[in-house]
N, C-alpha and C positions, 0 to 999 in steps of 0.2 A: 402225758408230759405237758407241763405249762412253763411259761417263762414270762418275766416282766423286767422292764428296764429299771435299774437302780442307780445309786450314786448321784452325780450332778444332774442328770436328766430327771430323775425322780424329784429332786429338790426344786428344779426349775418348774416342773408341772405343778407342784404344790404351791409355789410362789405365784404362778400365773393365776391359779384359781383364787388365791387371796386378793390379788390385784384387781381381778374382775369385780370384786366386792368393795375393795377399798377406794378405787377411783371414783365410782358413782357416789359413794358416801362423802368423800372429800368435796366433790363438786356441790352436793346438796348442802353441806355445812357452810361452804363459802357463800352460797346463795342466801342461806338463812341469816348469816352474819350481815350481809348487805341489806337484807330486809329489816333487821333490827336497827340498822343505822339510818336508813332512809324512810322506812315505814310505808313504802308503797311498792307494789309489785312491779310497776312500770320502771321506776327509778332503779330498782334492784337489777332488773334484766338489762337495763342500759349500761350499768357499770359491770355487770357480769359479761358483757360482750367482749371486754378486754381479755377474758380467758380464751375465747375462741380465736382472737387475733394472735395471742401468744402461742396457742396450740399449733396453729398453722406455721408460725415462725420456727417452732421446734422441729417440725418435720422438714421444713425447707433447709435448715442447717444440717440435719442428718443426711439429706440428699446431696447437699453441697460437699460434705465430707467425702463422699464416694466419687466425686468428679475430679479427674486428674488435672483439669485446668484451674480449679479453684485454689487461689493463694499460691500458685506455682511460680513463685519468683523469690529472689534472694534479697535480703537486707543485711548489709555488713558481712557479706559472704556466707550467710546462713539462710538456707531454704526454709520458708515458713511452713511448708507442708511437713517437712521433717521436724521442725521445732514443735509444732502442735500435733504431731503424730496422726496426720490426716489419712484415713483409709476408709473403706466401706464399713459402716456401722450397722449391725443387725439389731432388730428390736429385741431387747432383753429385759430382765427384771430391773437392772440398773437404769436403763433408759426410761422405763415407766416410772421409777421412783423420782427421776429427774423431772419428769412431767408433773408429778404430784407437787413437788416443790415449786415448780413454775406456776401452777395454778394459784397458789397462795400469794406469790410475789406479783403476779400479773395484775391483780386488782388494785395495787397501790396507786398507780397513776390515775386510774379512773376515779378512785375515792378522793384523791387529792383534788382533782379537777371538779368532780361533781359536788363535793361538799361546799366548795367556795361558790359555785354557781347557785346552789340552793340558798346560801346566805345572801347572795346578791339579790335574788328574787324575793326573799323575805323582806329585805330592806327597801328595794325600789318598787316592788309590786307592779311590774309593767303590764299594761292592759291591751296593747295593740301588738300586731305582728312585728312592726318595725321596732318597737321598744323591746320586745323579747329578743330580737336578733342583736340589738345594741348591747343588751345586758349580757348575753352569752359571749359575745366577742370581748367585751370588757373583762369579764371574769376569766375567760380562757387565756387572755394575754397575761394576766397576773399570775396564772398558775402553770405556765409553760416552763419557766425556769425551775421551780421545785420538782415538777414531774421529770424533767430531763436530768436533774441531779440525782433523783432516786434511781432512775434507770442506769445512769452512768456508774453509780456506786456498785450496783449489782453486776454489771458487765465487767468492770475493772477487777472486782474481787474474784471473778471466775477465771481470769487469764492465767494466774499461777496454777490453777487446777488443770486447765486444758493443756498446759505445757509441762506438767509433772511427768516424771519417768520413774519415780521410786516405787517402793512397796505399796500396793493398793491402787496404783494408777490405772490398772486395767479395769477397775470398777468405778473409780471416781471420774475418769475422763468421759466414759459413756453417760454417766449421770449428769455431768455438767454441760454436755453438748446441747440437749434440748432446752435447758434453762438459759444458756447463753443466747442461742438463736431466738428463743421466744422473747427475751427481754429486748433484743435488738429490734425485732419487728414490732414489739409492743409499743414502741415510740408512736406508732400510728394512733394509739389511744388518745393522745392529746388532740387529735382531729375527730376521731370517731365519737367519743363521748359528748363533746360539745354539739356536734351535728345532731345526734340522737336527742340530746336535751332540747335543742332548738325546735326540732320537729314535734316533740311531745308538748313543749310549752306553747308553741304556736297553735297547735290543735286546741289546747285548752282555752287560749285567748280568743280564737275564732268562735268557739262554742259559747263563751261568755258574751261576746259581742252579738251573736245571733239571738241569744236569750234576752239580752237587753233590748234589742230592736223589736223582738216579738212582744215583749212586755209593753214597750212604748206604743206599738200599734194597737194592742188590746185596750190600753188606756184611752187612746184617741177614739177608737170605735165606741167605747162606753160613753165618752163625753158627747159624741155626736148623737148617740141614741137618747141620752138625757135631754139634749137640746130639742 
């Protein structure tokens, strides 16, 4: 005699196996798109760092949903935990689909910030560490507002989904939780990407300065030998 689980459990196992393949493929495709945009491996990974920031934010939000003290207060006589149906959320197919959607959205702020930083460096061509930092700060300040607006649009759009109670809400709410939490935490990208850009560009500037100094020294030695 043999037995096997069927029904919803069987479908869940099948979906889990597919997700184990789909999630790495989606991450690789995002990285490839970033590479086609910036044409360097280093820049691509700098902007890909926003995915890891958002990924942690999604798990933080899932953890907060299971904490009884989180959002446990009332506004206009309505408890927010009841309004957003906050309870312990288990990892399911819907949650992982939400993470896949989050991965694509999470790179927006980094691309917005990094593209303008790249343009500023193409125009100014800073050659010293101080000039690199000034260029990064200047570009970052001009892209904070667009990045914040992009994040705000995604967060506000998810609020009706998180508070929905109609048909299909049992699937849509777990799907929206990691996306919402990831986009909230992903605001850190406006600091993370410029910092990584500054470190990378400063290293290149220092390397160029060392090469220039080495070339000057060699020229001086050759002139002394000729004399």
